[in-house]
N, C-alpha and C positions, 0 to 999 in steps of 0.2 A: 405772322400768327393769325389764325382765323378768328374773327370776332365771334364770341360766344353769343348765341341767340338771346339768352336772357339779359345779356348786357345791353343789347340794343333796345330791348323792350322797356327798360327803366332808365330814362335819360337823366333826369335831375328833378328831385321832388322835395325841395325844401323852400319855405316861404321867408320873406324878408324880416318878419318879426315873429318871435316865438310867443304866441298867445294861446293859452289854454282855452279850448272852445267851450261855449256854453251849451246847455241842453244835452248833458252827457248821458242821462239815463233814459230807460224805457219803462213805462209804467210809473209807479210811485216809488221814489227813492226812500230808503231808511233815512232817519234824521242825521245820523252821524256815520262816517266811514268806519268800517270794521278794521280791526288789526289783522295783519297778515299772519296766518299760520303757515306751516310747512307746505301743506297741500295747495293752499291758495297761491303761495309764492311759486310753487311748481307750475301752476296754471299760467301765471304771468310770464314765467320763464319760457314756456312753450311759445307763447305769442311773441315774446321778445326775440326768440331764435328765428322765427319767420321774418320779423321786421329787420333783422340784421343780415339775413342770408343772401346768397346769390340768386335765389329763387324769388325775386321780386322785392328784396329788401335793400338795405343801405349798401351792401357790398356790390349789388348789381347796379345801383344808382351811381356810385362812384366810378365803377368801371366803365359804364356807358357814358357818363358825363365826360370822362377823360377821352374816350375814343370818338365820341360824336362832336364834342365842342372844342377840344384843344387842338390847335394847329400842329400838324406833323412836321418832321424834320425837313421836308421838301417845300413847306409853305413859303410863298413869296408875299411881300407887302401888297395889300390890295386884293389878294387872291381868295381871301376867306371872307365869309358873309359879313355884311354890314350890321349896324345896330338895328336895322329893321327886320332882320332875319327872324322868322318864326314859322312854326309848322304844327299841324295837328295830324296825328296818324293813329292807327290801331295796331295792337299786338295781342294776339290771342283774344282774351276777353277784357282788354284794357283800352281805354281811350286816353291818349297822351297829347297834351298841348305844351309846347316848349318854345322858349325864346332865349337869345343871348346878346350880350353887349360887351365890347372890349373897352378897357379904361387905361389911361396913362398914369404915370406916377402922381400927378396932381389930382387925380380923381375925375378927370374930364372924359366923357364918352368919346369914342373914336368911331369914324365911319367904317372901319374894318380892321383886320389884323395888320400890324406893321411893326417896325423896329421900336416904337415907343410904347407898345402894348405890354403892360406888366401884370394885368389881371383880367379875369373874365367873370362875369356874373350871368348865371343861367337860372331862369325861373320856369316853373312848370306847374301843371295840374294833371293829376292822374285819377281816373275813376274806373271802376270795374271790379273784376274778381280775380283771385289768384288761388293756387292750391299747392300743397307740398306734402310731405310725409305725414299721413293721417291728419291732414290739416286743410281747411278751406276757409276763405274769407272774402268779403266784399270790402273795398277800400275807397276812401276819398283822401287825397293828399294834395296839398299845395305847398310850394316852398321855393327856396333860393339856395343855390350853391355859389359861394364866392371862392374862385379858384385862382391861386397864384402859382408861380413857377412855370408859366406858360411859354417863356422864351425858349426857343429851340436849343439853346446852349445848356439849358438846365435839364436834369434827368429825373427830378422828383416834383410832383405836384402837391400842393397843400390845399385842403378843403376846409372851409368854415361855412357855417350857414345855420338856418333855423327853419322850422316848418310846423305845420299842424296836420294831424292825422285823425281820421275817424275809421274805425275797423269794427266789423261784426264778424266774429270768428267762431267756428265750430271745429272741435278736434277731440282726439282721444287723450285720456290722462297720461301723464308722463310715466307714472309707476303702475298704473292700472289701465290697460288698453281696453277694458270693457266699459270704462266710465266715459260718458260723453260730456264735454264741457262746452258751454255757450257763453261767450263774453262779448260785451259791447264796450269799446274803448274810445275815449277821446283824449286829446292832449297835445302837448308841445314836444318838439324834437329839436335838438341842437347838436351840431357837429363842431368839435374843437380841435384844430391843428391835426387833422387826419392826413397822413402822408401816404402817397401811393407812387410807386415807380412808373414812369412812362413806358418802360420796356417790360411787358408782362411776361416775356420769356425768362426774365431774371427772377421775378417774384410777382405773382398776380394779386397778392393779398395786402391790405393796408398795413403799413409798417408800424404806425404808432397813432396816438390820438384817441379821442373818445367820441362815442355817440350816446347822448343822454335823452331819455324820454321822461317827462313828468306827466303822469296820466291819471285819469279817473276811470274806473272800471265798474261795470255792473255785471255780476254773474247771474245769468238767467236760468230759471228752472227749466229743465228739459221737458218739453211738451206743455209748458205752462203759459204759452201764448204771450211771452215777453214779460212775465211776472219776475220781479227781481228777488233773487235769493240772498244776495250779498252785494253791498256797495262799498268800494274801497278805493284808496289812492295808493300810488306807488311811484318810486323813482328808480328807473332802470338805467344802469350804466354799462355799456359795452366798451371794454378797453382793448384796442387792437395791439397786436404784438408781432406782426410780420409773418404769422402763420395762418393756416385755415381754421384754427381753433382758439379764438380769443375768449377772454373771460367775460362773464355777465355777473353783475352784482345788483341785487334788488333790496332797496331800503337799507343798504349798507350792511345787511346781516345775512342774506341768503346768497350763496355762491354757486355758479354754474359754468359750464363751458359749452360753446356752441360750435358745431361744424358748419362753417359758412357755405359749404357746397350743398349740403342737404337741409340745413336748418334744424337738425336734431340736437337737442339739448340734454346734457347729463349733469348731475350734481357733482360738486367737488368739495 
């Protein structure tokens, strides 16, 4: 199967500890976060769809992490990169720095892939810009992917990890394409027990597990030079289900579905 170009662009972008970043706002923040109404939740959902999608989001990161980092069925002991392996490269408008280390069952780092390797930790940093359907953003991401199931006899990978994201996004409203939305987001991201088949010809989509963002967002006035219109927090959960259209829940109350291929989000 040919490697999808967006999968190679986003190797692995989760950090070792999920810490919500400071300095979240632009300009002067209101004293207290606002409650989410339907329109505000819709705006968060559009950003969440991009963050989850194959076009630069979690789906791309998992797929690329599997294909770039995990040894294939023909891998021989000692043939795969050592713990010192690292690289920096560019894809489109992104600069990507990545590294990986193999570990045995006792948690000891290994000089390379071999019969005692049971897990792989991949760390990275990504900066630059991305675009999608009526959406564009500049991003800064650092993070870690902890990948198990790497033995060649196993058919399914399991991803856990955590990371920090900063995003400045501009897009058209979900229900009103004439409305321009500008959001500045910072926060933490966590993956929990996300499973992915090694054989993409069987199913390329995450089978199960969740991706959770705990974020602080400033909605900026269009043309206001960074003036904050609304300041709020949100918890976003994407629940994978083995299809290209997993569910998104925001603050436990607002429900959506995202097309992982396009990033387009609809209410459910």
